[in-house]
TIVO-2410 file (N, C-alpha, C; in nm, 3 decimals):
# residues 60
REC num residu      c1      c2      c3 atome chaine
REC   1      X   1.338  -1.987  -0.021     N      A
REC   1      X   1.319  -2.076  -0.132    CA      A
REC   1      X   1.179  -2.135  -0.131     C      A
REC   2      X   1.131  -2.174  -0.244     N      A
REC   2      X   0.995  -2.225  -0.257    CA      A
REC   2      X   0.973  -2.355  -0.179     C      A
REC   3      X   1.077  -2.435  -0.160     N      A
REC   3      X   1.061  -2.562  -0.090    CA      A
REC   3      X   1.026  -2.541   0.057     C      A
REC   4      X   1.064  -2.425   0.113     N      A
REC   4      X   1.040  -2.397   0.255    CA      A
REC   4      X   0.897  -2.351   0.281     C      A
REC   5      X   0.829  -2.303   0.180     N      A
REC   5      X   0.694  -2.253   0.197    CA      A
REC   5      X   0.593  -2.367   0.201     C      A
REC   6      X   0.491  -2.354   0.288     N      A
REC   6      X   0.389  -2.459   0.286    CA      A
REC   6      X   0.315  -2.458   0.153     C      A
REC   7      X   0.280  -2.577   0.107     N      A
REC   7      X   0.212  -2.586  -0.022    CA      A
REC   7      X   0.067  -2.540  -0.006     C      A
REC   8      X   0.020  -2.463  -0.103     N      A
REC   8      X  -0.119  -2.420  -0.102    CA      A
REC   8      X  -0.208  -2.537  -0.138     C      A
REC   9      X  -0.320  -2.547  -0.068     N      A
REC   9      X  -0.414  -2.652  -0.097    CA      A
REC   9      X  -0.485  -2.619  -0.228     C      A
REC  10      X  -0.496  -2.719  -0.316     N      A
REC  10      X  -0.565  -2.699  -0.443    CA      A
REC  10      X  -0.713  -2.675  -0.416     C      A
REC  11      X  -0.774  -2.582  -0.487     N      A
REC  11      X  -0.917  -2.563  -0.470    CA      A
REC  11      X  -0.994  -2.683  -0.524     C      A
REC  12      X  -1.113  -2.701  -0.471     N      A
REC  12      X  -1.198  -2.810  -0.516    CA      A
REC  12      X  -1.234  -2.790  -0.662     C      A
REC  13      X  -1.233  -2.898  -0.738     N      A
REC  13      X  -1.273  -2.894  -0.877    CA      A
REC  13      X  -1.387  -2.993  -0.898     C      A
REC  14      X  -1.491  -2.950  -0.967     N      A
REC  14      X  -1.604  -3.036  -0.998    CA      A
REC  14      X  -1.551  -3.161  -1.070     C      A
REC  15      X  -1.591  -3.278  -1.022     N      A
REC  15      X  -1.551  -3.403  -1.085    CA      A
REC  15      X  -1.420  -3.461  -1.036     C      A
REC  16      X  -1.355  -3.394  -0.942     N      A
REC  16      X  -1.227  -3.446  -0.895    CA      A
REC  16      X  -1.246  -3.576  -0.816     C      A
REC  17      X  -1.140  -3.652  -0.801     N      A
REC  17      X  -1.143  -3.778  -0.728    CA      A
REC  17      X  -1.160  -3.749  -0.579     C      A
REC  18      X  -1.277  -3.780  -0.526     N      A
REC  18      X  -1.306  -3.751  -0.385    CA      A
REC  18      X  -1.235  -3.847  -0.289     C      A
REC  19      X  -1.191  -3.962  -0.339     N      A
REC  19      X  -1.125  -4.059  -0.252    CA      A
REC  19      X  -0.993  -4.006  -0.199     C      A
REC  20      X  -0.940  -3.901  -0.260     N      A
REC  20      X  -0.813  -3.844  -0.215    CA      A
REC  20      X  -0.830  -3.745  -0.100     C      A
REC  21      X  -0.956  -3.710  -0.068     N      A
REC  21      X  -0.983  -3.612   0.037    CA      A
REC  21      X  -1.018  -3.681   0.168     C      A
REC  22      X  -0.977  -3.620   0.279     N      A
REC  22      X  -1.012  -3.674   0.411    CA      A
REC  22      X  -1.157  -3.636   0.442     C      A
REC  23      X  -1.211  -3.696   0.548     N      A
REC  23      X  -1.349  -3.664   0.589    CA      A
REC  23      X  -1.359  -3.515   0.623     C      A
REC  24      X  -1.259  -3.460   0.688     N      A
REC  24      X  -1.259  -3.318   0.721    CA      A
REC  24      X  -1.256  -3.230   0.597     C      A
REC  25      X  -1.176  -3.269   0.501     N      A
REC  25      X  -1.168  -3.193   0.375    CA      A
REC  25      X  -1.300  -3.201   0.299     C      A
REC  26      X  -1.363  -3.318   0.303     N      A
REC  26      X  -1.494  -3.333   0.237    CA      A
REC  26      X  -1.597  -3.242   0.302     C      A
REC  27      X  -1.599  -3.237   0.437     N      A
REC  27      X  -1.694  -3.150   0.506    CA      A
REC  27      X  -1.667  -3.004   0.476     C      A
REC  28      X  -1.541  -2.967   0.473     N      A
REC  28      X  -1.502  -2.829   0.441    CA      A
REC  28      X  -1.548  -2.795   0.299     C      A
REC  29      X  -1.532  -2.888   0.208     N      A
REC  29      X  -1.575  -2.867   0.069    CA      A
REC  29      X  -1.726  -2.849   0.062     C      A
REC  30      X  -1.800  -2.932   0.136     N      A
REC  30      X  -1.946  -2.919   0.139    CA      A
REC  30      X  -1.986  -2.782   0.191     C      A
REC  31      X  -1.921  -2.736   0.298     N      A
REC  31      X  -1.953  -2.604   0.355    CA      A
REC  31      X  -1.925  -2.492   0.255     C      A
REC  32      X  -1.812  -2.499   0.188     N      A
REC  32      X  -1.777  -2.397   0.090    CA      A
REC  32      X  -1.877  -2.397  -0.026     C      A
REC  33      X  -1.914  -2.517  -0.072     N      A
REC  33      X  -2.008  -2.526  -0.184    CA      A
REC  33      X  -2.147  -2.477  -0.143     C      A
REC  34      X  -2.190  -2.503  -0.021     N      A
REC  34      X  -2.320  -2.452   0.027    CA      A
REC  34      X  -2.319  -2.300   0.029     C      A
REC  35      X  -2.208  -2.240   0.074     N      A
REC  35      X  -2.196  -2.094   0.075    CA      A
REC  35      X  -2.201  -2.040  -0.067     C      A
REC  36      X  -2.135  -2.108  -0.158     N      A
REC  36      X  -2.134  -2.063  -0.297    CA      A
REC  36      X  -2.272  -2.076  -0.359     C      A
REC  37      X  -2.345  -2.183  -0.328     N      A
REC  37      X  -2.481  -2.200  -0.378    CA      A
REC  37      X  -2.570  -2.087  -0.327     C      A
REC  38      X  -2.557  -2.053  -0.200     N      A
REC  38      X  -2.635  -1.943  -0.143    CA      A
REC  38      X  -2.603  -1.811  -0.214     C      A
REC  39      X  -2.477  -1.789  -0.243     N      A
REC  39      X  -2.435  -1.667  -0.312    CA      A
REC  39      X  -2.493  -1.662  -0.454     C      A
REC  40      X  -2.491  -1.775  -0.522     N      A
REC  40      X  -2.545  -1.783  -0.659    CA      A
REC  40      X  -2.696  -1.762  -0.656     C      A
REC  41      X  -2.765  -1.825  -0.561     N      A
REC  41      X  -2.910  -1.810  -0.552    CA      A
REC  41      X  -2.949  -1.665  -0.521     C      A
REC  42      X  -2.871  -1.598  -0.437     N      A
REC  42      X  -2.898  -1.457  -0.406    CA      A
REC  42      X  -2.882  -1.371  -0.532     C      A
REC  43      X  -2.781  -1.399  -0.610     N      A
REC  43      X  -2.760  -1.324  -0.735    CA      A
REC  43      X  -2.873  -1.351  -0.834     C      A
REC  44      X  -2.917  -1.476  -0.841     N      A
REC  44      X  -3.029  -1.510  -0.930    CA      A
REC  44      X  -3.155  -1.436  -0.887     C      A
REC  45      X  -3.181  -1.430  -0.757     N      A
REC  45      X  -3.299  -1.360  -0.706    CA      A
REC  45      X  -3.291  -1.211  -0.737     C      A
REC  46      X  -3.172  -1.155  -0.724     N      A
REC  46      X  -3.153  -1.013  -0.755    CA      A
REC  46      X  -3.180  -0.985  -0.902     C      A
REC  47      X  -3.128  -1.070  -0.988     N      A
REC  47      X  -3.148  -1.052  -1.132    CA      A
REC  47      X  -3.295  -1.071  -1.169     C      A
REC  48      X  -3.361  -1.166  -1.105     N      A
REC  48      X  -3.503  -1.190  -1.132    CA      A
REC  48      X  -3.586  -1.070  -1.088     C      A
REC  49      X  -3.554  -1.013  -0.971     N      A
REC  49      X  -3.627  -0.897  -0.922    CA      A
REC  49      X  -3.607  -0.778  -1.015     C      A
REC  50      X  -3.486  -0.759  -1.064     N      A
REC  50      X  -3.458  -0.649  -1.157    CA      A
REC  50      X  -3.536  -0.667  -1.287     C      A
REC  51      X  -3.537  -0.790  -1.336     N      A
REC  51      X  -3.609  -0.819  -1.460    CA      A
REC  51      X  -3.759  -0.797  -1.441     C      A
REC  52      X  -3.813  -0.845  -1.329     N      A
REC  52      X  -3.955  -0.827  -1.302    CA      A
REC  52      X  -3.993  -0.679  -1.290     C      A
REC  53      X  -3.907  -0.601  -1.227     N      A
REC  53      X  -3.933  -0.458  -1.213    CA      A
REC  53      X  -3.930  -0.390  -1.350     C      A
REC  54      X  -3.836  -0.428  -1.434     N      A
REC  54      X  -3.828  -0.370  -1.568    CA      A
REC  54      X  -3.950  -0.410  -1.652     C      A
REC  55      X  -3.991  -0.536  -1.643     N      A
REC  55      X  -4.108  -0.580  -1.718    CA      A
REC  55      X  -4.233  -0.506  -1.672     C      A
REC  56      X  -4.248  -0.488  -1.542     N      A
REC  56      X  -4.364  -0.416  -1.488    CA      A
REC  56      X  -4.362  -0.272  -1.534     C      A
REC  57      X  -4.246  -0.210  -1.538     N      A
REC  57      X  -4.234  -0.070  -1.580    CA      A
REC  57      X  -4.273  -0.054  -1.727     C      A
REC  58      X  -4.227  -0.143  -1.812     N      A
REC  58      X  -4.249  -0.127  -1.955    CA      A
REC  58      X  -4.386  -0.181  -2.000     C      A
REC  59      X  -4.458  -0.249  -1.914     N      A
REC  59      X  -4.591  -0.297  -1.949    CA      A
REC  59      X  -4.698  -0.192  -1.924     C      A
REC  60      X  -4.661  -0.079  -1.867     N      A
REC  60      X  -4.758   0.027  -1.837    CA      A
REC  60      X  -4.819   0.083  -1.960     C      A
***
């Protein structure tokens, strides 16, 4: 039955009430968000490099 299963922790949502999270949960959230920022920045760099390569190719 569903009552016997451990409840899944809700994912962090931007703007949520932080007072409901423990210090450990806040640190875990910071770590996850830092990883996500790094992933986003890597994707941005990849897209920028692709765009720059295309611009250089077509400016010939």
